[in-house]
N, C-alpha and C positions, 0 to 999 in steps of 0.2 A: 638235474641234466639243462644244457645251457637252453634258452629259447630258439635259437636259430636251428639245432637238431630237432628241438620239437615240431616244430612247423614244418620240415622235411618229410619228418614223419607223418603226420595227417595229410602231405600233400603225397606222399606213398600211397596211404590209403584212397585218397581221390583215385590215383592211377589205378589201383587195383578195381575199385568201383566203372570204371569206366571198362577196363579191360575185360573183367566178367560180365559186364552187362554188355557188350560185345559178342561176346561168345554165349550166352544165355540167348541173343537176339538173335543170332546165326540158328540156335536150338531150338527157338518157340514160336518165332513170326509165324502168323498166317493171316493173311491180307485181311479177310471178316475176323479176327480177333480169334482169342484162343476159346474151343469150344469146350475144355476140361483140361483141369492139370496135368490127366494123363492121356486125355483123349485126343490132346495135342500132338504126342506123339507119333500117332497112327497117322498124323499127314504132314508131319516135318519133312523136307526131302534130306535123304539120309545123308548125302554127301555135302551139303550145306550143315546140317548137325555134326558132321564129325570136325568140322572147321571150327567150329565154334565148341566143341568138347576143346581142343585143347589152348583156343584163348581160353576161357573157363580156367584149364587147370594152370594154366601160367599164374595166370594174374591173380590167385587167390592168394598168394601166402601174401600180396600187400597190404591187405586186410588186416592182416596180425600186427603190421608197423603202424597198419593205424592206430589200431586202437592201443597201441603202446604207448603213441604220441598223447592222447589223453589221456590215458593212465598218467605221464608226467607231467600235464597240466595241470590236472585237476589235482594233483598231491602239489602246487604249488599255490593254485587259487582254492582250494575248496577242503574238502576231508580226503587227509589220504588213506585210509579203511574203503570208504567208499570207492575213494581210485582206482584201488586195488582190484574191489568188486568187480566193476565196469569193465576192468581188465577181463578178469576170468571170465564172465557173463561174455564180453567179445571174442574170446578164444573158443569159448564151447561153442555158439551160434554159429560160428566157420568154420570149426571143425565138423557139425553136423551140418552145415550148409554146402561143405566142401564133398561129403559123401554120397548128402543127395545128387548135387548137380553132376558130380562125374558117374551119376546113374542114368542120367537122361540120355545118353547116345545111345548107348546098349539099349536100354530100354524101347528105345525108337527103333533099332534093328529087329531084336527080338516080336516087337508085340507087331510090327509090319508084314514079318515073314511067317508069320504064324497066324496072321487071318486067315479065316475059313477053313482052317484046321482045327482037328477037336483039343487043341493044345491050346489054342487061344484061349482059352476061359481061364484055365491053369497058370496059365504064364501072366493074364492080367492080373487076375487077385493075386499070384506071388509077389508082384512087383507094387501093389497099393500096402499090401501087409508089411513089407519087408523096405521099401524105400520111401513110396507117397508118404506114410507116416512121418518120418522124416521132417518133411518141412512143415506140420504142426507144432513139433515139436520144436524148431525153429524158431516157429514166430511166439509160443512160447516166452522163449530165449529173449528175444528182442522185446518182448511186450516187460518182461521184471527189468530187462536194462533200460530202459526207457526210466521206470518209474528212479533206478537210481542215478539216471541222469539225471532227472528233473530234480530230484534233491540237491546233486551235486551243484544244480546251478540256482536253486533257490537260497543254499548255505554259502553261496563263494564270498570270500572275505577283502574282493578287491575291487567290486562296484561295476561288475559285470550287469549286465539290463537283465532283470528275471523273464523279456519276454522270450530270451535265448531257448529257456525250455519249451517252448510250443516245436520247434523244430526235432522234437525226438524221434529216434526211428520208427514208435508203433504209430503215431499221429501221422508222421510223413506217407507211410506203408499204404494204411489205410486210406488215406488221402487218393495216394497215386492209383490204388487198384479201382478206385469208386470213381475212377476216369471212364472206363468203360458205361458207365452210367451219364455222366455228366456232361462227358466230349470224347464220346467216342471215338473220332479222328485220329484223337491224339492218345486213347487209351489203349486204341489196338496198337501201339506201337509201346508205349512205358510199362502197361501190365503184364504182360510177360514176362518185363526184366524190374519187377517193381521193387524185389528188395537191394537192387545195385543203383537203381535210379535214387531211391530213399536215400542209400549212404551216398553217393552223388551229393547231395543238398547236405548232408548231414556234416559229412566231414569239411565240407565249405563252408559251412554257418560255425564249424568248430577251428579253422583255420583263421578267418577273420578274428574267431576268440582269442587264437593264438596272436595274432599280429596286434590287436588290441592289448593284451595282457603284457606286453611288452613299453606302454605307455604309460603303466596304471601301477604304482608302488604296492604291493601287499601292504597291509595294516598292520601297524605291532601291537 
């Protein structure tokens, strides 16, 4: 694949992280910060969450384009097998993430409408067991993906700087979520959309790598 097309695909990943980030912000943001990953659904304004739902769903497919671009990039500069594995993990992560994000609006609607009724505890437990568990699966996949990414960077054969490995998704995700503790005025805005902020940075760095790669001839 031509470098120009690779860069377009990675740029689409950046667009996806922005669009889903806007959607998740509308779904999740609370001025005092998130009281909990499920608890926040009981407080978010329903009308705003409805708009966020559609932003997220529309933006999600762009993530797959971004990971396809990364696969093609790493096939050129590193290990083909690991590049394909990265692509599989990226797709799996955002299939799981897409199912989870698509549940958030309806979860908010059901939990808010059932508050104070005998059904509330049932709906809360059901949501946690069937949907909230997915976000933990997503994080495990992203952690695995990050290990593969680090190895791909370290094994690159075109002289890309090894420090790029620091911009792996799981490290960025932890950094973004932890902002609630080290700088809460920022954290209340970025922690509720942590996976999207993570990938906005991640794809941005990889677009820089793709631009740099056009100036470097692979070693024969």
